Structure formats: C-alpha cells, structure tokens
C-alpha positions as CSV (number, residue, x, y, z in Angstrom):
1,M,-22.8,-12.1,-3.8
2,S,-20.6,-9.9,-6.1
3,Q,-23.2,-7.1,-5.4
4,F,-22.6,-7.5,-1.7
5,L,-18.7,-7.2,-2.0
6,R,-19.0,-4.1,-4.3
7,S,-21.4,-2.3,-1.6
8,K,-20.5,0.5,0.4
9,E,-21.1,-1.2,3.8
10,F,-18.6,-4.0,3.0
11,L,-15.7,-1.9,1.6
12,L,-15.9,0.3,4.5
13,G,-16.0,-2.3,6.9
14,L,-12.9,-4.3,5.4
15,I,-11.0,-0.7,5.4
16,I,-11.8,-0.3,9.1
17,V,-10.5,-3.7,9.9
18,I,-7.7,-3.7,8.1
19,Q,-6.4,-0.2,9.4
20,F,-7.4,-1.5,13.0
21,F,-4.8,-4.6,12.3
22,I,-2.2,-2.4,11.1
23,Y,-2.5,0.8,13.2
24,I,-3.1,-0.5,16.6
25,P,0.1,-2.9,17.0
26,Y,2.3,0.3,15.7
27,F,1.0,2.4,18.7
28,F,0.4,-0.2,21.4
29,E,1.8,-3.3,22.6
30,V,-0.6,-6.2,21.2
31,P,-0.5,-9.8,21.6
32,T,1.5,-11.9,19.0
33,P,-1.3,-13.1,17.3
34,L,-2.2,-9.5,16.2
35,K,1.5,-8.4,15.2
36,T,1.4,-11.7,13.1
37,V,-1.6,-10.5,11.2
38,E,0.0,-7.2,11.0
39,S,2.7,-8.6,9.3
40,S,0.9,-11.1,6.9
41,L,-1.1,-7.6,5.6
42,L,2.0,-5.5,4.9
43,T,3.2,-8.8,2.9
44,M,0.1,-8.4,1.3
45,G,0.6,-5.1,0.2
46,I,4.1,-5.5,-1.2
47,V,2.7,-8.3,-3.4
48,I,-0.4,-6.6,-4.3
49,A,2.3,-3.5,-5.3
50,T,4.6,-5.8,-7.1
51,F,1.7,-7.1,-9.1
52,A,0.8,-3.5,-10.0
53,L,4.4,-3.0,-11.4
54,I,3.5,-6.2,-13.6
55,V,0.5,-5.0,-14.7
56,G,2.0,-1.7,-15.7
57,L,4.9,-3.5,-17.6
58,Y,2.3,-5.5,-19.5
59,T,0.5,-2.3,-20.3
60,I,3.5,-0.4,-21.6
61,T,4.7,-3.3,-23.8
62,R,1.3,-3.5,-25.4
63,R,0.8,-0.3,-26.0
64,E,4.2,0.1,-27.6
65,L,3.6,-2.9,-29.6
66,L,0.3,-1.5,-30.9
67,K,1.9,1.6,-31.7
68,I,4.8,-0.2,-33.5
69,S,2.8,-2.3,-35.7
70,K,0.5,0.6,-36.8
71,R,3.5,2.7,-37.6
72,K,2.3,5.6,-35.7
73,M,4.4,9.0,-35.1
74,G,7.5,8.1,-33.2
75,W,7.6,4.3,-33.6
76,P,11.1,3.8,-33.9
77,L,11.3,5.4,-30.3
78,S,8.7,2.7,-29.0
79,V,11.2,0.0,-30.4
80,W,14.3,1.8,-28.6
81,L,11.9,1.7,-25.4
82,L,11.2,-1.9,-25.6
83,V,14.6,-3.0,-26.5
84,V,15.8,-1.0,-23.4
85,L,13.4,-2.2,-21.2
86,W,13.5,-5.7,-21.6
87,V,17.0,-5.9,-22.2
88,M,17.5,-4.6,-18.6
89,I,15.0,-6.5,-17.1
90,V,16.3,-9.9,-18.6
91,T,20.2,-8.9,-17.6
92,G,19.0,-7.6,-14.2
93,L,17.2,-11.1,-13.4
94,V,19.6,-13.5,-15.2
95,L,23.1,-12.2,-14.7
96,G,22.3,-9.5,-11.5
97,Q,22.6,-5.7,-11.3
98,A,26.2,-6.0,-11.3
99,S,26.7,-7.2,-15.0
100,P,28.6,-5.1,-17.5
101,I,25.4,-4.9,-19.6
102,F,23.4,-4.0,-17.1
103,S,25.7,-1.4,-15.7
104,F,26.2,-0.1,-19.4
105,F,22.5,0.5,-19.9
106,T,22.4,2.2,-16.4
107,T,25.3,4.6,-16.6
108,G,24.8,5.4,-20.3
109,I,21.1,5.5,-20.9
110,V,19.1,5.6,-17.6
111,V,21.3,8.1,-15.9
112,P,21.6,10.5,-18.9
113,G,17.9,10.2,-19.6
114,D,17.3,11.4,-16.1
115,A,19.6,14.0,-16.3
116,T,17.9,15.3,-19.7
117,I,14.5,15.2,-18.1
118,Y,15.7,17.5,-15.2
119,A,17.2,19.6,-17.8
120,L,14.1,20.0,-19.7
121,I,11.9,20.5,-16.4
122,L,14.1,23.8,-15.6
123,F,13.4,25.6,-18.6
124,Y,9.6,25.5,-17.8
125,M,10.6,26.1,-14.3
126,M,12.4,29.5,-15.6
127,S,9.5,30.3,-17.6
128,A,6.9,30.0,-14.7
129,G,9.4,31.9,-12.3
130,A,9.8,34.8,-15.0
131,R,6.2,35.1,-15.0
132,A,5.4,34.8,-11.5
133,F,8.3,36.5,-10.0
134,R,7.4,40.3,-10.4
135,M,7.9,43.1,-7.9
136,R,4.2,43.8,-7.7
137,D,4.1,44.5,-3.9
138,L,6.1,44.1,-0.8
139,Q,5.3,40.2,-0.5
140,S,6.5,39.6,-3.8
141,S,9.4,41.4,-3.6
142,L,10.8,39.9,-0.5
143,L,10.3,36.6,-2.6
144,I,12.5,37.8,-5.4
145,I,15.0,39.1,-3.2
146,T,15.2,36.0,-1.0
147,T,15.2,33.4,-3.9
148,V,17.8,35.4,-5.7
149,L,20.2,35.3,-2.5
150,V,19.7,31.4,-2.2
151,L,20.5,30.8,-5.7
152,L,23.6,32.7,-5.3
153,Q,24.7,30.7,-2.2
154,Q,24.1,27.7,-4.2
155,A,26.6,28.6,-7.2
156,P,30.3,28.0,-6.0
157,F,31.8,30.5,-8.2
158,T,29.6,33.3,-6.5
159,S,30.3,32.1,-3.0
160,Y,34.0,32.1,-3.7
161,L,33.8,36.0,-4.9
162,F,31.4,37.2,-2.4
163,P,31.4,35.2,1.1
164,A,28.8,37.1,2.7
165,F,26.2,35.3,0.1
166,D,27.3,31.9,1.3
167,T,26.5,33.4,5.1
168,I,23.4,35.1,4.0
169,G,22.2,32.2,2.0
170,G,23.2,29.3,4.5
171,W,21.1,31.5,7.2
172,L,18.0,31.7,5.0
173,T,18.2,28.0,4.0
174,N,18.8,26.6,7.5
175,N,16.2,29.0,9.3
176,L,13.4,30.1,7.1
177,G,13.5,26.9,4.9
178,M,13.7,24.7,7.6
179,S,10.7,26.3,9.4
180,I,9.0,26.4,6.2
181,T,9.5,22.4,5.3
182,R,8.5,21.8,9.1
183,T,5.4,23.6,8.6
184,F,4.5,21.5,5.5
185,A,5.3,18.4,7.1
186,I,2.5,19.0,9.9
187,I,0.1,20.4,7.3
188,S,0.7,17.1,5.5
189,A,0.3,15.0,8.5
190,L,-2.8,16.7,9.8
191,G,-4.5,16.3,6.2
192,G,-3.4,12.5,6.2
193,I,-5.3,12.2,9.6
194,V,-8.2,14.0,8.2
195,L,-8.5,12.0,5.3
196,A,-8.4,8.7,7.4
197,V,-11.1,10.0,9.3
198,R,-13.1,10.9,6.6
199,L,-12.4,7.2,5.2
200,L,-13.4,5.5,8.4
201,T,-16.4,7.6,8.6
202,G,-17.5,6.8,5.1
203,K,-17.2,10.4,3.7
204,E,-14.4,9.7,1.4
205,M,-15.4,6.6,-0.6
206,G,-13.1,7.4,-3.8
207,I,-10.7,5.2,-2.8
208,T,-13.1,2.4,-3.4
209,G,-14.1,3.5,-6.7
210,L,-17.8,4.1,-5.5
211,L,-18.0,7.9,-6.5
212,K,-20.8,8.3,-8.9
213,G,-21.0,11.3,-11.2
214,K,-23.5,13.5,-10.1
215,K,-26.6,14.4,-12.2
216,K,-26.8,17.4,-14.2
217,E,-29.6,19.8,-13.8
218,G,-32.5,18.9,-15.9
219,D,-31.4,15.2,-16.0
220,S,-34.3,12.7,-15.4
C-alpha cells in the first residue's frame, strides 16, 4: 500500500484532482458542493503551512540547543536567538501583539535587525555593481547612465539642487521601469503556466520528490 501511495501515477492523479477542484471554481461558475471542496482544500493548505512553521520552529530550537550544549563557535548568539524567539512567541500568544514587551522586542530588535541586514546587503550590491557596471560597449554604457540618473532622482538633496534629475528619473521609472516590470510579470505568468502543464502531464515530478539521480557513465 505504501508503495502505491508513493508511486508516480498516484501522486500525479492526486495533483490533477486537487488542481481541478481549485482552478475550475476560480474561473467558472460551479455548483455549491464544488465551491465547498475548493474552500476545504484551501483551508487544508493553510493548516499544512502552519504545521510547516511549527516544524521549522522545532528545527531551529533543536539545532541551537545542540550548538549551545557543545559550546560551538557563536553559541552565545544562539542563546540570544532562543531568548528573543521564545519571549516574542510567548508574549505574543499570551499578552497579545499590543503588549509593551512584544512592542519593545519588535521596535528594539526586529526592526533594527532588518535594517542591519539590508545595510549589509547594500555593500555586496555595491561590490557587484562596481564589477558589472563597466562601460565596455553601448549597452553597458546606457545601463550605467540610466542607473545613475535613477539613483540621483531618488536622492532628495540632488533633486532639490537639480530639479531636472527629478524629471528625468521620474520618466525613466514610470516608463522604462514600468514596462520592464510588466515584461517580467508576463514572463513569470507564462513560466507558471508552462510549469503547471508539465506538472499535469507528469514531466515535472520534482515537487513530489520522485526525481532520481542519473547514473554516471560506467556505473552498472
């Protein structure tokens, strides 16, 4: 029985049935029982995602406790991580998100932590940009010029001293930037459709964990 539940045919059939009950009521007017099934499946997805968060919480706690018990490098940071994590969880569930303790941890730790992470990412972006933005040809020159104009438009002091940068940068953002964003959105939608078709036809079974590594040449 377990072998049948893990078979490609069963998993493919399950995916097709679930997608049928979810997508058909979204695009077409269907009887109430089908809408009820759709609502139940969506609720099941939310519950599964919640359990995934619980599993992630357990995994983080277990990993950090092992690190602390073995006194590995950086174990004081693991202690701090567990303290902040569980204090916010307990206070959020017991006292609510409006409690002073939860608000203190949010405004004093989470928000500055996010800002620090983005600040660190900025240095890597600047390093990558310095290597990539080199005027080797016409296309790279246009890319650099456009990037500089948009960056100057985003700086309030520059826009105040030179109003022309505000006009040029705004035009580039609202016209070129918007068209590129829509292009990426269309490409992403087409990619999702292609992935769904491949999944329904059984050509993309990686989501089910059935992909097997190819044998190397010479292996028997």
